[in-house]
PAZAPA-4460 file (N, C-alpha, C; in steps of 0.05 Angstrom, whole numbers, plus 32768, in hexadecimal, padded with zeros to 4 digits):
% residues 291
    n_x    n_y    n_z   ca_x   ca_y   ca_z    c_x    c_y    c_z   seq   type   mol
   85BE   92CB   8ABF   85C6   92AB   8AC1   85D7   92A8   8ADD     1      X     A
   85D4   929E   8AEE   85E0   9292   8B04   85F8   9281   8B03     2      X     A
   8611   9287   8B0D   861E   9279   8B04   8628   9263   8B25     3      X     A
   8627   924B   8B1B   862C   9237   8B2A   8646   9231   8B38     4      X     A
   8641   9229   8B54   865A   922B   8B5C   8675   9219   8B56     5      X     A
   866F   9207   8B48   8680   91F8   8B36   868B   9202   8B22     6      X     A
   8677   9219   8B13   8682   9228   8B03   8694   9242   8B08     7      X     A
   8695   924C   8B1E   86A3   925A   8B2A   86B9   9251   8B31     8      X     A
   86BA   923B   8B3E   86D5   9230   8B42   86E8   9227   8B28     9      X     A
   86D7   9227   8B14   86E7   921D   8AF7   86EF   923D   8AEA    10      X     A
   86E1   9248   8AED   86EA   926C   8AE8   8705   9272   8AF6    11      X     A
   8704   926E   8B12   871B   9272   8B1F   8734   9260   8B17    12      X     A
   872C   924C   8B0E   873F   9235   8B03   8749   9245   8AE7    13      X     A
   873B   924D   8AD8   8744   925B   8ABC   8750   9273   8ABA    14      X     A
   8747   9284   8AD8   8759   929A   8ADC   8774   9292   8AE3    15      X     A
   8780   927C   8AEE   8796   9278   8AF3   87A5   926C   8AD9    16      X     A
   8794   925D   8ACC   879C   9253   8AAF   87A6   926B   8AA3    17      X     A
   8799   9284   8A9C   87A0   929D   8A8D   87B6   92AA   8A98    18      X     A
   87BD   92AD   8AAE   87D3   92B2   8ABE   87ED   92A8   8ABC    19      X     A
   87EB   928B   8AB4   87FF   9278   8AB9   8804   9275   8A93    20      X     A
   87F4   9288   8A80   8804   9282   8A65   87EF   9272   8A59    21      X     A
   87D8   9265   8A66   87D2   924D   8A52   87B1   925C   8A45    22      X     A
   87A5   9249   8A38   878E   924E   8A27   8776   9246   8A38    23      X     A
   875C   9255   8A39   8748   9252   8A42   872F   9256   8A2F    24      X     A
   8723   9246   8A2F   8707   9249   8A16   86EE   924F   8A2D    25      X     A
   86E0   9262   8A21   86C5   9270   8A32   86B1   9273   8A20    26      X     A
   869D   9278   8A34   8683   9282   8A1D   8683   929A   8A18    27      X     A
   867D   92AB   8A09   866C   92C8   8A08   8650   92C3   8A00    28      X     A
   864B   92E3   89FA   8627   92DB   89F6   8624   92D8   89D9    29      X     A
   8640   92D5   89C7   8641   92D6   89AF   864D   92BD   89A5    30      X     A
   8661   92B7   89A8   866B   9299   89A5   8680   928E   89BB    31      X     A
   8688   9276   89BD   869E   9273   89CC   86BA   927F   89C8    32      X     A
   86C8   928A   89D8   86E4   9295   89CE   86F8   9285   89DA    33      X     A
   8712   9283   89CB   8728   9273   89D5   873A   9287   89E7    34      X     A
   873F   9290   89FF   874F   92A9   8A05   8769   92A3   8A0F    35      X     A
   8775   92BA   8A11   8794   92B6   8A1E   8799   92D7   8A2B    36      X     A
   87A2   92D5   8A3B   87B3   92EB   8A49   87BE   92F9   8A2C    37      X     A
   87AE   931C   8A2D   87AF   9329   8A0F   87CD   9336   8A18    38      X     A
   87D9   9334   8A39   87EF   9347   8A36   8804   9330   8A34    39      X     A
   87FF   9317   8A31   881A   9302   8A2D   8818   92F9   8A0E    40      X     A
   882A   92FE   8A02   8831   92FA   89E5   882E   92DE   89E2    41      X     A
   8841   92CD   89EE   8846   92B6   89EC   8828   92A1   89F4    42      X     A
   8819   92B0   89FE   87FF   92A0   8A0B   87EE   92A6   89F2    43      X     A
   87EF   92BF   89E8   87DF   92C3   89CB   87E7   92B1   89BB    44      X     A
   87FF   92B1   89B4   8807   929F   89A0   87F9   927F   899A    45      X     A
   87F0   9273   89BA   87F1   925E   89BD   87D0   9260   89A5    46      X     A
   87C3   9271   89AD   87AA   9273   899D   87A5   9274   8989    47      X     A
   87BE   927A   8971   87C0   9279   8957   87CE   925A   8952    48      X     A
   87DD   9251   8966   87EB   9238   8960   87D4   9221   8966    49      X     A
   87BF   9227   8972   87AB   920A   8979   8797   9215   8966    50      X     A
   878C   922A   895A   877D   9236   8946   8787   9229   892C    51      X     A
   87A3   9229   892A   87AE   922B   8906   87A3   9240   88FD    52      X     A
   87A8   925D   890D   879E   927A   8902   87AE   9285   88F5    53      X     A
   87B1   928F   88D8   87C6   92A7   88D8   87D0   92B9   88E5    54      X     A
   87E4   92B7   88EC   87F0   92D4   88FF   87E9   92F3   88F4    55      X     A
   87DE   92F8   88DE   87D6   9316   88D5   87BA   9317   88DB    56      X     A
   87AB   92FC   88E7   878D   9300   88F1   878E   9312   890B    57      X     A
   8780   9324   8910   8783   932B   8931   876C   931E   893E    58      X     A
   876A   9328   8953   8759   931B   896A   874E   9331   8977    59      X     A
   873A   932A   8986   8723   9342   8999   8738   933B   89B1    60      X     A
   8734   9355   89C1   873F   9354   89D7   8727   935C   89EC    61      X     A
   871C   934C   89FB   8707   9350   8A12   870A   9355   8A29    62      X     A
   86FF   9369   8A31   8707   9376   8A4E   86E3   9377   8A5D    63      X     A
   86EA   937B   8A6F   86CD   9376   8A84   86C1   938E   8A8A    64      X     A
   86CC   93A5   8A7B   86C0   93C6   8A81   86CD   93D7   8A6C    65      X     A
   86BC   93E9   8A6A   86C7   93FC   8A53   86DE   9412   8A66    66      X     A
   86D8   9412   8A82   86EF   9421   8A8D   8712   9417   8A83    67      X     A
   8711   9401   8A7E   8732   93F9   8A75   8733   93F8   8A5C    68      X     A
   8726   9406   8A4C   872A   9402   8A2D   8745   9416   8A2B    69      X     A
   874D   9427   8A3E   876A   943D   8A37   877D   9427   8A38    70      X     A
   877D   940B   8A3D   8794   93FF   8A47   879A   93F5   8A29    71      X     A
   878B   93F8   8A17   878C   93E5   89F8   878A   93F7   89E3    72      X     A
   8778   940E   89E8   8776   9423   89D7   8780   943A   89D7    73      X     A
   878C   9448   89C5   879D   9460   89C8   878E   9472   89C0    74      X     A
   8776   9474   89AF   8766   9489   89A6   8741   947E   89AA    75      X     A
   8731   9491   89B8   8718   9485   89B8   8707   949A   89AB    76      X     A
   8700   9496   8993   86F3   94AF   8982   86D5   94B8   8993    77      X     A
   86C6   94C9   8991   86AF   94CB   899C   869D   94B3   8996    78      X     A
   869A   94AB   8977   8680   949C   8971   8690   947D   897C    79      X     A
   86A6   9479   897E   86B0   945C   898F   86A2   9466   89AA    80      X     A
   86A7   9476   89B7   8698   947A   89D5   867B   9473   89D8    81      X     A
   8672   9488   89C5   8654   9483   89C4   8645   9463   89BD    82      X     A
   8659   9454   89B0   8649   943E   89A7   8650   9427   89C3    83      X     A
   8668   942E   89CA   866E   941A   89E5   8657   941F   89F9    84      X     A
   8657   943D   89F9   863F   9445   8A0F   8620   9435   8A09    85      X     A
   861F   9432   89F2   8604   9427   89EA   85FD   9406   89E9    86      X     A
   8618   93FC   89E4   8619   93E3   89DC   862D   93CC   89F0    87      X     A
   8640   93DB   8A00   8649   93C5   8A14   863F   93C7   8A30    88      X     A
   8641   93B2   8A3E   8648   9399   8A35   863A   9389   8A20    89      X     A
   8642   937E   8A0A   8636   9374   89F6   863B   9370   89DB    90      X     A
   8630   9361   89CC   8643   9358   89AE   864E   9375   899B    91      X     A
   865B   937F   89A5   8662   9395   8994   8680   9395   899A    92      X     A
   8695   9393   897E   86AE   939A   8985   86AF   93AE   897C    93      X     A
   86C7   93BE   8981   86CE   93DC   8977   86EC   93D7   8973    94      X     A
   86F4   93E4   895C   870E   93E6   8955   8719   93FF   8954    95      X     A
   8730   9406   8960   873C   9421   8967   8755   941D   8964    96      X     A
   876A   9434   8961   8783   9439   8964   878C   9429   897C    97      X     A
   87A5   941A   897A   87AB   9409   8994   87BF   9416   89A8    98      X     A
   87BE   940F   89C4   87D0   941E   89CB   87ED   9413   89CD    99      X     A
   87FE   941D   89CA   881A   9411   89C9   8822   93FA   89D7   100      X     A
   881D   93F4   89EC   8822   93D7   89F7   8813   93BC   89EA   101      X     A
   8804   93C0   89DE   87EB   93B0   89D0   8807   939C   89BA   102      X     A
   8806   937E   89BE   8816   9372   89AB   880E   9371   898F   103      X     A
   881C   936D   8982   881A   9364   8961   8804   934C   895F   104      X     A
   8807   933D   896D   87FF   9321   8962   87DE   9329   896E   105      X     A
   87D8   933C   8981   87B9   933B   8983   87AB   934C   8966   106      X     A
   87C6   9362   8963   87B8   9377   8948   87BC   936E   892E   107      X     A
   87C8   9355   8929   87D1   9347   8913   87E2   9365   8900   108      X     A
   87F9   936B   891A   880D   9379   8912   87FE   939E   8904   109      X     A
   87E7   93A1   8908   87DA   93BC   8900   87DF   93D0   8918   110      X     A
   87D2   93E8   8913   87D2   93FE   8926   87B8   93FC   8931   111      X     A
   87A9   93E9   892E   8793   93EA   893C   878B   93CD   894D   112      X     A
   8778   93CF   8966   876F   93BF   8970   8752   93BF   8972   113      X     A
   8743   93A3   8976   8727   93A1   8979   8729   9397   8993   114      X     A
   870B   93A1   899F   8710   939C   89B9   86EA   93A2   89C6   115      X     A
   86E4   9390   89D1   86C7   938E   89DB   86C6   9385   89F7   116      X     A
   86B1   938C   8A03   86AA   9385   8A1E   8690   9372   8A23   117      X     A
   8693   9356   8A24   867E   933E   8A1D   8666   933F   8A35   118      X     A
   8650   933A   8A35   863B   933A   8A44   863C   931E   8A54   119      X     A
   8643   930E   8A4B   863B   92F5   8A55   8645   92F1   8A6F   120      X     A
   863C   92EA   8A85   863B   92EC   8AA3   8659   92D7   8AA7   121      X     A
   865D   92C2   8A9A   8674   92B5   8AA5   8694   92C2   8A93   122      X     A
   8687   92CD   8A7A   86A0   92DE   8A6B   86A1   92F7   8A8B   123      X     A
   8695   9305   8A8E   8691   9317   8A9D   86A3   930D   8AB8   124      X     A
   8696   92F9   8AC6   86AC   92F5   8ADE   86C7   92EA   8ADA   125      X     A
   86CE   92D9   8AC1   86DF   92D9   8AB9   86F6   92EB   8AB4   126      X     A
   86EF   9304   8AA8   8700   931B   8AA2   8705   9325   8ABB   127      X     A
   86EE   932D   8ACF   86EB   933A   8AE5   8703   932D   8AF6   128      X     A
   86FD   930F   8AFD   871A   9306   8B0F   8734   9304   8B00   129      X     A
   8737   9307   8AE1   8751   9306   8ADE   875E   9322   8AE0   130      X     A
   874D   9332   8AD9   8753   9352   8AE0   8767   9354   8AC8   131      X     A
   8764   9351   8AB1   876E   9359   8A99   875D   9353   8A7A   132      X     A
   876A   935A   8A6A   8761   9353   8A52   8762   9337   8A47   133      X     A
   874E   932F   8A37   8750   930D   8A34   8753   9312   8A10   134      X     A
   8769   9301   8A07   8765   930E   89E5   8759   92EC   89E0   135      X     A
   873F   92EE   89C8   8734   92D6   89C8   8727   92D8   89AC   136      X     A
   8729   92CC   899B   871B   92C4   897F   8708   92AA   8988   137      X     A
   86F6   92A1   8977   86E4   9291   897A   86F4   9276   8980   138      X     A
   86F2   9261   8995   86F8   924A   899B   86FC   9231   8983   139      X     A
   86FF   9239   896D   8700   921E   895F   8715   9222   8948   140      X     A
   8714   9208   8937   8733   920D   8920   872D   9224   890D   141      X     A
   8743   922E   8906   8740   9242   88F1   872C   923A   88DA   142      X     A
   8717   924B   88D5   870D   9247   88C1   86F5   9234   88BE   143      X     A
   86F1   922E   88DE   86D9   921A   88E4   86C6   922B   88ED   144      X     A
   86A6   9218   88F1   8699   922D   88FD   869F   9230   891B   145      X     A
   8697   924B   8921   8694   9252   893A   8686   9240   894B   146      X     A
   8686   923F   896B   8681   922C   897E   866B   9239   898C   147      X     A
   8654   9232   8993   863D   923F   899E   863D   922E   89B7   148      X     A
   8644   9216   89BA   8643   9200   89D3   865B   91FB   89D9   149      X     A
   8660   91F4   89F5   867C   91E5   89F8   8680   91D3   89EC   150      X     A
   866C   91BC   89E8   8673   91A3   89D4   867D   91AF   89C0   151      X     A
   8672   91BD   89B8   8683   91C9   8999   86A4   91D1   89A1   152      X     A
   86A8   91D7   89AF   86C6   91DE   89B9   86D2   91C5   89BA   153      X     A
   86CD   91B1   89C8   86D2   9195   89D5   86DC   918D   89B1   154      X     A
   86C7   918C   89A1   86CC   9181   8988   86DA   918D   896E   155      X     A
   86E0   91A7   8972   86F3   91B3   8966   870B   91A6   8970   156      X     A
   8714   91A9   8987   872E   91A9   898F   8739   9190   89A3   157      X     A
   871F   9179   89A3   8727   915F   89A8   8740   9161   89C9   158      X     A
   8755   9150   89C5   8765   914A   89D5   8776   916B   89DC   159      X     A
   8772   9178   89C8   8781   9194   89D2   876F   91A6   89D7   160      X     A
   8758   919F   89E4   8742   91B5   89F3   8750   91BC   8A08   161      X     A
   8754   91D7   8A0A   875B   91E2   8A25   874D   91EA   8A3E   162      X     A
   874A   91F2   8A53   8737   91F8   8A64   8721   9203   8A57   163      X     A
   870C   91F4   8A5F   86F0   91FC   8A54   86DA   9208   8A67   164      X     A
   86D6   921C   8A68   86BC   9229   8A76   86A6   9223   8A6B   165      X     A
   8691   9210   8A79   8677   9213   8A66   8661   921D   8A73   166      X     A
   8659   9230   8A5C   8645   9243   8A64   862B   923D   8A5C   167      X     A
   862B   9224   8A4F   8610   9222   8A39   860E   9228   8A1E   168      X     A
   85FE   922B   8A17   85F6   9236   89FD   85F7   9254   89F8   169      X     A
   860A   9261   89E6   8609   927F   89E6   85EF   928C   89DC   170      X     A
   85EA   92A2   89E3   85D2   92AD   89E6   85CA   92B5   89C2   171      X     A
   85E3   92C6   89C0   85E1   92D1   899F   85E8   92BA   898A   172      X     A
   85FF   92AA   898A   8605   92A1   8979   8612   929F   8961   173      X     A
   8615   92BF   895C   8625   92C5   8946   863A   92DC   8950   174      X     A
   8651   92DE   8942   8669   92F6   894C   8660   930A   894E   175      X     A
   866B   9318   895E   8665   9336   8969   866D   9343   8948   176      X     A
   865C   935D   8948   8652   9371   8935   8672   937A   893C   177      X     A
   8681   9386   8926   8697   9397   8929   8699   93AF   891E   178      X     A
   86A2   93C7   892A   86A0   93DE   891E   86B7   93EA   891E   179      X     A
   86C2   93F6   890B   86E1   9405   890C   86D9   9425   8912   180      X     A
   86EB   9432   8923   86DF   944C   8928   86FE   9457   8925   181      X     A
   8712   9448   8915   872C   9457   8910   872E   9472   8901   182      X     A
   871E   9476   88EC   8717   9489   88D6   8703   949F   88E3   183      X     A
   86FC   94AF   88D6   86EB   94C2   88D8   86D1   94BC   88D7   184      X     A
   86CD   94AB   88BE   86B0   94A0   88C3   86B7   9482   88D2   185      X     A
   86A2   9478   88DE   86A8   945E   88EB   8695   944D   88DE   186      X     A
   86A2   942F   88D6   8699   941E   88C1   8690   9400   88CC   187      X     A
   8677   93F9   88C8   8676   93DB   88CF   8684   93CE   88BD   188      X     A
   8693   93BA   88CA   86A8   93AA   88BB   86A2   9392   88BB   189      X     A
   868E   9382   88D3   8683   9367   88D7   8669   936D   88E4   190      X     A
   8655   9363   88D3   8635   935B   88DB   8636   934D   88EE   191      X     A
   8622   934F   8906   8616   933F   8917   8603   934A   8922   192      X     A
   85FB   9342   8941   85DF   933F   8947   85DB   935D   894B   193      X     A
   85E8   936F   894D   85E9   9390   894D   85E7   939A   8933   194      X     A
   85CD   93A3   892A   85D0   93A7   890D   85D7   93C5   8905   195      X     A
   85D6   93CA   88EF   85E6   93E3   88DD   85CC   93F9   88E7   196      X     A
   85B2   93F5   88EC   85A1   9403   88EF   85A4   940E   8912   197      X     A
   85A7   93FC   8927   85B1   93FC   893F   85C4   940C   8940   198      X     A
   85DD   9409   8934   85F1   9419   8935   85EE   9436   8933   199      X     A
   85E1   9436   8918   85D9   9455   890D   85C8   9467   8924   200      X     A
   85B5   9457   892C   85A5   9460   8944   85B9   9471   8959   201      X     A
   85D5   9465   895C   85E7   9477   896D   85FA   9485   8964   202      X     A
   8604   947A   894B   861F   948D   893A   860F   948F   8923   203      X     A
   8601   94A3   8915   85F6   94A2   88FA   8608   949B   88E0   204      X     A
   8622   94A2   88EB   8632   94A2   88CF   863E   9488   88C6   205      X     A
   8636   9479   88D4   8647   9458   88D3   8641   9459   88B5   206      X     A
   8651   944C   88AA   8654   943C   888D   865C   9425   888C   207      X     A
   864D   9411   887B   8648   93F4   8879   8661   93F2   8869   208      X     A
   8671   93E0   886D   8683   93D3   885F   869F   93E3   886A   209      X     A
   86BA   93D4   885B   86D1   93D9   886A   86DC   93F3   885D   210      X     A
   86D2   93F9   883F   86E4   9414   8836   8705   9409   882E   211      X     A
   8711   9423   8828   872D   941A   881A   873F   9414   882B   212      X     A
   8741   9423   8840   8757   941F   885B   874D   9410   8872   213      X     A
   8738   9402   8874   872E   93F1   888A   8741   93DE   8894   214      X     A
   8747   93DF   88AD   8756   93CB   88BA   8749   93AE   88BC   215      X     A
   875A   939A   88B9   8754   9382   88BC   8744   9379   88D2   216      X     A
   8731   936A   88D2   8724   9367   88F0   8720   9346   88E6   217      X     A
   8715   933A   8905   871C   931E   890C   86FE   9319   88F8   218      X     A
   86F9   92FA   88F4   86E8   92EF   88E2   86DA   92FB   88C6   219      X     A
   86FA   9308   88B5   86E9   9319   889F   86F1   9307   8889   220      X     A
   86FE   92F3   888D   8708   92E1   886F   86F7   92D5   8865   221      X     A
   86F4   92CD   884B   86E5   92B6   8843   86E8   929C   884D   222      X     A
   86FB   9295   8857   86FC   927A   8865   86F9   9278   8882   223      X     A
   86EA   928C   888B   86E0   9290   88A8   86C5   9286   88AB   224      X     A
   86BC   9276   88B9   86A2   9268   88C5   8696   9252   88AA   225      X     A
   86AC   9242   88A0   86A9   922C   888D   86A1   9212   8894   226      X     A
   8686   9205   888D   867A   91EF   8897   8691   91DC   8885   227      X     A
   868E   91C3   888B   869C   91B1   887B   868E   91A4   886A   228      X     A
   8676   91A5   886C   865D   9199   885A   8658   91AE   8843   229      X     A
   865B   91B1   882B   864F   91C3   8819   863D   91D4   881B   230      X     A
   863A   91E9   8819   8620   91FE   8821   8618   9209   8810   231      X     A
   8600   9209   8805   85F4   9222   87F1   85DF   922A   87FF   232      X     A
   85E2   9249   87F9   85CD   925A   87FA   85B4   9253   87E8   233      X     A
   859E   9257   87ED   8589   924D   87D8   856E   9262   87DE   234      X     A
   856B   9275   87CC   8550   9287   87D2   853C   9270   87D3   235      X     A
   8523   9278   87E9   8514   9267   87EA   84FE   925F   87CF   236      X     A
   84FF   926A   87BF   84ED   9270   87A8   84FA   9251   8796   237      X     A
   8515   924F   879F   8524   923D   878B   852C   9224   879A   238      X     A
   8519   9220   87B6   8529   9206   87BE   851E   91F1   87BD   239      X     A
   8505   91ED   87AE   84F7   91DA   87A4   8508   91CC   878B   240      X     A
   8514   91DD   877A   8523   91D7   875F   853A   91CE   8767   241      X     A
   8549   91DA   877D   8562   91CF   8781   8562   91B2   8792   242      X     A
   854E   91B1   879E   854D   919F   87B5   8548   9183   879E   243      X     A
   8539   9189   878D   8535   9174   8772   8556   9166   876A   244      X     A
   8563   9181   875F   8577   9181   8757   858D   916B   8768   245      X     A
   8588   916D   877F   859D   915A   8795   858C   9142   8795   246      X     A
   8577   913E   879D   856D   9127   87A4   8565   9115   8789   247      X     A
   8564   911E   8771   8562   9111   8758   8582   90FC   874F   248      X     A
   8598   9109   8761   85AF   90F9   8765   85B6   90EB   8777   249      X     A
   85A1   90E3   8785   859B   90D3   87A2   85AE   90E5   87B6   250      X     A
   85B8   90F9   87AE   85C9   9108   87C7   85BE   910F   87D8   251      X     A
   85C8   910B   87F8   85BF   911A   880D   85BC   9132   8813   252      X     A
   85A8   913E   8821   85A9   915E   881D   85A1   9165   8836   253      X     A
   85A5   917A   8843   859A   9188   885C   8595   91A0   8851   254      X     A
   8577   91A3   885F   856B   91C2   8857   8568   91CD   886F   255      X     A
   8575   91E8   8874   856F   91F6   888B   8565   920C   8885   256      X     A
   854E   9211   8886   8534   9220   8885   8521   9222   8899   257      X     A
   850D   923F   8897   84F8   9241   88A6   84DF   9224   88A8   258      X     A
   84E0   921B   8890   84C9   920D   888A   84D6   91F8   887D   259      X     A
   84CB   91DA   8882   84D3   91CF   886F   84CA   91CA   8850   260      X     A
   84DA   91BD   883E   84D2   91BC   8825   84BA   91AE   8822   261      X     A
   84AA   91B6   880A   8494   91A7   8805   8493   918F   87F9   262      X     A
   84B2   918A   87F1   84B7   9170   87E4   84C8   915F   87F7   263      X     A
   84BA   914D   8806   84CD   913E   881C   84D6   9123   8807   264      X     A
   84E8   911A   8812   84F7   9101   880A   8510   90F1   881B   265      X     A
   8513   90DB   8813   8528   90D0   882D   8541   90D9   882A   266      X     A
   854E   90EB   8812   8563   90F2   880F   8567   9112   8820   267      X     A
   854B   911C   882C   854A   9134   882F   854A   9136   8853   268      X     A
   855A   9146   885D   8555   914B   8881   8552   916C   8882   269      X     A
   853D   9176   8889   8536   918E   889B   853E   9192   88A7   270      X     A
   8548   91AC   88AF   8550   91B7   88CE   8540   91D2   88D1   271      X     A
   8534   91D2   88DF   8528   91E6   88EB   8537   9201   88EE   272      X     A
   8533   9217   88E0   8549   922D   88E3   8534   9240   88FB   273      X     A
   851D   9240   8905   850E   924B   8913   8503   9268   88FF   274      X     A
   84EE   9279   890C   84E8   928C   88FA   84EC   92A8   8907   275      X     A
   84F9   92A9   8920   8507   92C1   8925   851C   92C7   8921   276      X     A
   852B   92DF   8918   8541   92E6   8915   8558   92E3   8929   277      X     A
   8553   92E2   893F   8564   92DD   8954   8567   92BA   8957   278      X     A
   8551   92B2   8959   8556   9294   8958   8565   9284   8943   279      X     A
   855F   9291   892C   8570   9287   8914   858E   9288   8916   280      X     A
   8596   92A7   8921   85B0   92A9   8925   85BE   9299   893E   281      X     A
   85B1   9296   894D   85B5   9286   8969   85BE   9268   895F   282      X     A
   85A9   9261   8954   85B2   9240   894C   85C3   9240   892F   283      X     A
   85CB   9252   8921   85CF   924E   8906   85EB   923E   8907   284      X     A
   8602   9246   8916   8618   9239   8921   8617   921B   8920   285      X     A
   8605   921C   8936   8602   91FF   8942   85F4   91ED   892D   286      X     A
   85DC   91FA   891B   85D0   91E7   8907   85E5   91E5   88EA   287      X     A
   85F4   91F5   88EA   860C   91EC   88D5   861C   91D7   88E0   288      X     A
   8625   91D2   88F3   8638   91BE   88FD   862A   91A6   88FA   289      X     A
   860B   91A3   88FB   85FF   918C   88FD   85FF   9181   88DB   290      X     A
   8605   9190   88C4   8601   918C   88A8   861D   916F   88A1   291      X     A
***
C-alpha cells in the first residue's frame, strides 16, 4: 500500500498530537486503534475516558520493531522470541512480564504487558515517526463492535472523534491473536487470524484457553464486540425453522450466511458472508454493524 502525500502529512500531524498528549485513531491490519503515547499516563487515561472502558482492562502497546520490546518487557521467554520472529510484524499480541516503567493503566494493574508489532503501513509509518510505543485498544466505545473502516470510528465517537488517519478498510478485520508467554506453558488467550495450528507449528506446547492463572487480556469479556441488535448463532440445519419462527410473527430478520435461505419473504434480508474464511472474517464486524 503506497501512502499518499496528504496522508503522510496527516501522519506527521498525528505524531505531533501524540507528543502533545492527545489521542489518535489509526488503522492496523486487524482493526482501527485508538492510540495514545504509552509513556504518558494522562494521555492513556484519555483512552479509557473516551471509550468508557473499565480501568482494570489492559490495553496493547504497539511498537514498530521487535528490537524495542525490551523497553516494555522484563522477561522474554524463548517461546515468545520464536513467536515474534515467526509472526511479527503481524496480527499477534504477546503477553509477557512488564518492565518496571510500564504504567498501571496499560497493564490493568497486573505484572504483565501485552505488546505487538502491526504490519499495516500507516501504523508502521506512524510508529516509526513517533519513535515510541503507542497504547491502543480498538477505536470504539467499550463493548461495541470494533471498527474496520474510518467511517466506523466516526460513527462511534461523533463530535468527539480524535485525529483520524484513514487507511481504508482493514485487511483482516478481526482482533489480533493473543498468546501469553508468562508461564512455562504458553497459552492462547484470544483467538484471531493466526490459528492454534499455525502457532503450534512454531511452539508445539501452546495450550488453548486461559488456565488457572492467566492474566487478563484485552477483548476477553462477554461484553466485548456486542451488536446493538440481538444476534443468534444458528446451525445451518435449523436456519429455515428459525426463519419461519421470526417471520411468522412479522418480525424483520437479517441472515448473515454464505448462501441465501431457501425461504424468501419481505421480512428477511440476506447479507452475503462470503465463502472464504478470510473474507468472512474481514467483513464480519462491518456486516454486524449493518444489522
